[in-house]
C-alpha positions as CSV (number, residue, x, y, z in Angstrom):
1,M,-162.4,-16.3,-24.0
2,T,-159.1,-15.7,-21.5
3,D,-160.4,-14.4,-18.7
4,L,-162.6,-17.4,-17.4
5,R,-162.6,-15.5,-14.7
6,Q,-164.6,-12.8,-16.2
7,A,-167.0,-15.7,-17.8
8,H,-167.9,-17.2,-14.9
9,D,-169.3,-13.7,-13.5
10,A,-170.5,-13.1,-17.1
11,T,-172.2,-17.1,-16.5
12,R,-173.5,-16.2,-12.7
13,A,-175.3,-12.7,-14.1
14,I,-177.1,-14.7,-17.3
15,A,-178.2,-17.5,-15.4
16,A,-179.6,-15.4,-12.5
17,A,-181.9,-13.1,-14.8
18,A,-182.8,-16.1,-16.3
19,L,-183.6,-17.4,-13.1
20,G,-184.8,-14.3,-11.4
21,R,-182.9,-15.2,-8.2
22,D,-179.2,-16.4,-7.1
23,P,-178.1,-19.4,-9.1
24,G,-175.7,-20.1,-6.3
25,P,-172.5,-22.0,-6.9
26,M,-171.6,-22.9,-10.7
27,A,-169.3,-25.1,-11.4
28,T,-167.0,-25.5,-14.5
29,A,-167.8,-28.4,-16.0
30,E,-165.6,-30.1,-19.3
31,S,-165.9,-28.9,-22.9
32,S,-163.9,-29.3,-25.7
33,S,-166.0,-26.3,-27.5
34,H,-167.6,-23.9,-25.0
35,H,-167.0,-22.6,-21.5
36,V,-169.8,-24.7,-19.7
37,Y,-171.4,-23.7,-16.1
38,V,-173.9,-26.1,-14.1
39,G,-175.7,-25.0,-11.1
40,S,-177.6,-26.7,-9.1
41,D,-181.1,-26.1,-11.2
42,V,-179.0,-23.9,-14.4
43,V,-176.4,-24.5,-17.0
44,V,-175.0,-21.7,-19.1
45,K,-172.9,-22.6,-22.4
46,I,-170.9,-19.4,-23.7
47,I,-168.3,-19.1,-26.3
48,D,-167.3,-15.9,-28.2
49,A,-170.0,-14.9,-30.8
50,A,-167.4,-14.1,-33.5
51,D,-166.2,-18.3,-33.6
52,H,-168.1,-21.1,-35.4
53,S,-172.0,-20.6,-35.4
54,R,-173.3,-23.9,-33.8
55,L,-174.9,-22.7,-30.4
56,N,-177.1,-20.9,-32.6
57,R,-177.9,-24.0,-34.8
58,E,-178.9,-25.6,-31.1
59,I,-180.9,-22.0,-30.0
60,A,-182.6,-22.1,-32.4
61,L,-184.3,-25.9,-32.5
62,A,-184.5,-26.2,-28.5
63,P,-187.7,-24.7,-28.1
64,H,-189.2,-26.3,-30.8
65,L,-187.8,-30.4,-30.5
66,P,-189.7,-32.8,-29.3
67,T,-191.2,-32.3,-25.7
68,G,-189.1,-33.9,-22.8
69,L,-186.5,-35.0,-25.2
70,T,-183.6,-32.1,-24.3
71,A,-183.4,-29.3,-21.6
72,P,-185.4,-26.7,-21.5
73,L,-184.2,-23.4,-23.0
74,L,-184.2,-20.6,-20.4
75,D,-183.1,-18.0,-22.3
76,S,-179.6,-16.8,-24.7
77,G,-178.8,-13.5,-26.1
78,L,-175.3,-11.9,-26.7
79,Y,-173.7,-10.8,-23.6
80,Q,-170.9,-7.9,-23.3
81,L,-167.7,-9.2,-21.9
82,G,-165.0,-7.0,-21.7
83,T,-164.8,-5.6,-25.0
84,R,-166.5,-8.8,-27.0
85,D,-169.3,-10.2,-27.4
86,V,-170.4,-13.3,-26.0
87,R,-173.8,-16.7,-27.0
88,Y,-175.1,-18.3,-24.6
89,A,-177.4,-20.1,-24.4
90,C,-179.2,-21.1,-20.6
91,Y,-180.9,-24.4,-20.1
92,T,-182.9,-26.0,-17.3
93,R,-180.7,-28.4,-15.6
94,I,-182.0,-32.5,-16.2
95,P,-181.0,-34.7,-13.1
96,G,-178.8,-37.6,-14.2
97,T,-175.0,-37.6,-15.5
98,A,-173.7,-38.6,-18.8
99,P,-172.5,-42.3,-19.0
100,G,-169.4,-40.8,-20.6
101,M,-167.7,-42.6,-23.9
102,G,-167.0,-46.1,-23.9
103,M,-169.8,-46.4,-21.3
104,P,-167.2,-47.2,-18.5
105,G,-168.0,-48.9,-15.2
106,V,-171.5,-50.0,-17.1
107,D,-172.9,-53.8,-17.0
108,S,-174.2,-55.2,-20.1
109,V,-177.9,-55.2,-18.8
110,T,-177.9,-51.9,-17.8
111,A,-176.3,-51.0,-21.2
112,R,-179.0,-52.9,-22.7
113,S,-181.3,-51.0,-21.0
114,L,-180.0,-47.4,-21.8
115,A,-179.4,-48.6,-25.7
116,E,-183.3,-49.1,-25.9
117,E,-184.2,-46.1,-24.0
118,A,-181.6,-43.8,-25.8
119,V,-183.4,-45.7,-29.4
120,Q,-186.8,-45.2,-28.6
121,R,-186.3,-41.6,-27.8
122,L,-183.5,-41.0,-31.2
123,D,-186.7,-42.4,-32.5
124,R,-189.0,-39.6,-31.4
125,L,-187.0,-37.0,-33.0
126,H,-187.3,-39.0,-36.2
127,N,-191.0,-38.9,-36.2
128,W,-190.6,-35.4,-35.5
129,M,-192.0,-32.5,-38.5
130,P,-190.3,-29.5,-37.8
131,A,-191.8,-26.7,-40.3
132,G,-190.7,-23.4,-41.4
133,P,-187.6,-21.4,-39.9
134,T,-186.7,-24.7,-37.7
135,E,-186.7,-26.4,-41.0
136,Q,-184.4,-24.2,-42.5
137,T,-182.3,-24.3,-40.0
138,L,-182.0,-27.9,-40.0
139,R,-181.4,-27.3,-44.1
140,E,-178.5,-25.0,-43.4
141,P,-174.6,-26.7,-44.0
142,L,-172.4,-27.9,-41.4
143,D,-168.4,-27.9,-42.2
144,H,-169.0,-32.0,-41.2
145,G,-172.4,-33.0,-42.3
146,G,-171.2,-36.6,-42.1
147,F,-171.4,-39.5,-44.9
148,T,-173.7,-37.8,-47.6
149,S,-172.1,-40.0,-51.1
150,Q,-169.9,-42.1,-52.0
151,A,-168.5,-39.2,-54.6
152,A,-168.2,-37.3,-51.5
153,L,-166.5,-39.6,-49.9
154,F,-164.2,-40.6,-52.5
155,A,-163.2,-36.3,-52.6
156,E,-162.6,-36.7,-49.2
157,I,-159.7,-39.3,-48.8
158,D,-158.3,-37.7,-52.2
159,R,-158.2,-34.6,-50.0
160,L,-157.0,-36.9,-47.2
161,A,-154.0,-38.3,-49.6
162,V,-153.1,-34.7,-51.0
163,L,-152.5,-33.3,-47.4
164,D,-150.7,-35.9,-46.1
165,R,-147.5,-34.4,-48.2
166,H,-145.5,-36.2,-44.9
167,E,-147.1,-39.9,-45.7
168,S,-148.5,-39.6,-41.5
169,I,-150.6,-41.8,-43.2
170,P,-149.6,-45.7,-43.8
171,R,-150.8,-46.4,-47.4
172,R,-152.6,-49.7,-46.5
173,L,-154.6,-47.3,-44.2
174,L,-155.8,-45.4,-46.6
175,D,-156.1,-47.9,-49.3
176,G,-158.7,-48.8,-46.4
177,L,-160.6,-46.0,-46.4
178,M,-161.2,-46.0,-50.4
179,A,-162.6,-49.9,-50.2
180,I,-164.9,-48.6,-47.9
181,A,-166.2,-45.9,-50.1
182,K,-166.1,-48.5,-52.9
183,R,-169.4,-50.4,-50.8
184,A,-170.7,-47.3,-49.9
185,P,-173.9,-46.5,-50.7
186,L,-174.5,-43.9,-54.2
187,H,-176.2,-41.5,-51.6
188,A,-177.9,-40.8,-48.4
189,Q,-180.6,-39.4,-47.7
190,A,-182.3,-36.3,-45.7
191,A,-184.9,-37.8,-45.1
192,V,-185.3,-37.2,-40.5
193,P,-184.1,-35.0,-38.4
194,V,-181.0,-36.6,-36.8
195,H,-178.8,-35.2,-33.8
196,A,-175.5,-36.5,-35.4
197,D,-173.6,-36.3,-31.6
198,C,-175.8,-38.6,-29.8
199,H,-172.6,-40.4,-28.5
200,W,-172.9,-41.4,-24.4
201,D,-171.4,-38.2,-23.1
202,N,-174.2,-36.2,-24.5
203,W,-176.8,-38.4,-22.5
204,L,-177.8,-37.6,-18.9
205,V,-178.8,-41.0,-16.8
206,Q,-180.2,-41.3,-13.4
207,D,-181.2,-44.0,-11.3
208,L,-180.7,-46.1,-14.9
209,S,-182.7,-43.9,-16.9
210,V,-182.7,-42.1,-19.5
211,T,-183.6,-38.2,-19.0
212,A,-182.3,-36.3,-21.5
213,L,-179.9,-36.1,-25.1
214,L,-178.2,-32.7,-24.5
215,D,-175.8,-30.5,-27.3
216,F,-178.1,-30.4,-30.8
217,E,-174.9,-28.6,-32.1
218,W,-174.9,-30.9,-35.0
219,A,-178.2,-31.7,-35.9
220,R,-179.3,-31.7,-38.9
221,F,-181.6,-34.0,-41.8
222,G,-179.7,-36.9,-42.6
223,E,-180.4,-41.4,-42.0
224,P,-181.2,-43.0,-38.6
225,A,-177.7,-44.9,-39.5
226,D,-176.2,-41.7,-38.5
227,E,-177.3,-41.7,-35.4
228,W,-176.9,-46.1,-34.9
229,F,-173.0,-44.8,-35.2
230,F,-172.4,-42.4,-32.7
231,L,-174.3,-45.1,-30.0
232,T,-173.0,-47.8,-31.1
233,R,-169.0,-46.9,-31.3
234,F,-168.5,-45.5,-28.2
235,S,-170.2,-48.0,-26.3
236,G,-166.9,-49.2,-25.3
237,P,-167.5,-52.8,-24.2
238,H,-171.1,-52.9,-25.0
239,T,-170.7,-52.6,-29.2
240,E,-172.6,-55.8,-29.6
241,T,-175.2,-55.3,-26.8
242,V,-176.4,-51.8,-29.0
243,L,-176.0,-53.0,-32.4
244,D,-178.2,-55.9,-31.4
245,V,-180.6,-53.4,-29.4
246,I,-181.0,-51.0,-32.6
247,A,-181.0,-54.3,-35.1
248,H,-184.2,-55.7,-32.7
249,A,-185.7,-52.0,-32.4
250,T,-185.3,-50.6,-36.5
251,T,-186.0,-54.8,-38.1
252,T,-182.5,-54.3,-39.9
253,S,-179.8,-56.7,-40.0
254,L,-176.9,-56.5,-38.2
255,E,-175.0,-56.9,-41.9
256,T,-176.3,-54.1,-43.0
257,L,-176.0,-52.0,-39.2
258,R,-172.3,-52.7,-39.6
259,A,-172.0,-51.4,-42.8
260,D,-174.5,-48.6,-42.1
261,C,-172.0,-47.7,-39.1
262,E,-168.6,-48.6,-41.2
263,V,-169.2,-45.6,-43.7
264,R,-170.0,-43.9,-41.4
265,E,-167.0,-44.2,-38.7
266,A,-164.7,-43.7,-42.8
267,T,-166.2,-40.4,-43.4
268,Y,-165.9,-39.1,-40.2
269,L,-162.4,-40.1,-39.7
270,A,-161.4,-39.0,-42.9
271,S,-162.4,-35.7,-42.4
272,D,-161.4,-35.1,-38.7
273,L,-157.7,-36.3,-40.5
274,C,-158.0,-33.1,-43.4
275,A,-159.1,-31.3,-40.2
276,A,-155.8,-32.2,-38.5
277,L,-153.3,-31.8,-41.7
278,E,-154.7,-28.3,-42.3
279,N,-154.0,-27.2,-38.6
280,P,-151.3,-29.5,-37.5
281,D,-150.1,-27.0,-34.5
282,A,-153.9,-26.5,-32.7
283,F,-154.6,-30.6,-33.7
284,Q,-151.7,-32.6,-32.6
285,Q,-154.1,-34.7,-30.1
286,L,-157.3,-35.0,-32.4
287,A,-154.5,-36.4,-35.5
288,A,-152.8,-38.8,-33.6
289,D,-156.7,-40.6,-31.7
290,R,-157.7,-41.0,-35.4
291,L,-155.0,-42.7,-36.6
292,R,-155.5,-45.1,-33.9
293,A,-159.4,-45.0,-34.7
294,L,-158.5,-45.8,-38.4
295,E,-156.0,-48.4,-37.7
296,E,-158.7,-49.5,-35.2
297,L,-161.1,-49.7,-38.6
298,I,-159.1,-51.0,-41.5
299,V,-156.2,-52.8,-39.7
300,G,-159.0,-54.1,-36.6
301,R,-161.9,-54.1,-39.0
302,Y,-163.8,-52.9,-36.3
303,W,-167.0,-53.6,-37.2
304,W,-166.9,-57.0,-38.8
305,R,-164.4,-58.1,-35.8
306,H,-166.6,-60.5,-34.3
307,T,-168.0,-62.0,-37.6
308,L,-164.4,-63.5,-38.2
């Protein structure tokens, strides 16, 4: 969408129809994949209908998710914007703000408390038993489904090596990815519903308590470890605190958690770097960010640095 003014006007019309009244001022919120507009009591996400279909997934799941887990869906559908259609989803605005990637400004006591609440909410999601079309939606394949098997991770690393024709990825980093893959489980289970993107930008917090988990576009069947990676890796200086919370809540050893998270980070970095190498003009910044993270993972031994 190139006409942002037109998009803003469309969003106000969508919100007014859902609320039955004028939504009041609506501000633009940061998003890497949608136009998102936030009012005092409503949030609207829009995207070109011809673009990726992940918003459709979120819309299909939203009415069936465990009560109180996420923002209620008010309305969704298609809206004609100029000569094109946009897909939209309109939600009740839940009070709170996101702690943010790395939990900036959050002290250790608060980080522990928020992690405990987040784990409890994710446990509700993992114990949810979807049926019928909702179950089918969760089983629909995604273009990035996280860690699924050792063989798939080996294949992705091999693809990365082939795509890296200019040898922009140091050999030691590719070797490090292969070493992680060799330690990976043969298969991951698609056992429970997972959010699969629950970093701290996707949580809302008010008065030091979690109020909602947002953005279910990547939700699928997987393993709880798929969540623990996101919750922990993007906790900034509180990584060890969050790992400790998860270990106690799930009665899982820290060694097992570290290994599970390491495999999942390797999978995401390999996949994102493949995407960046296939589309270098569009993903220059992504490639640089992921290379830095790969250096941290392999050379800095991110998941084991506090055990050395």
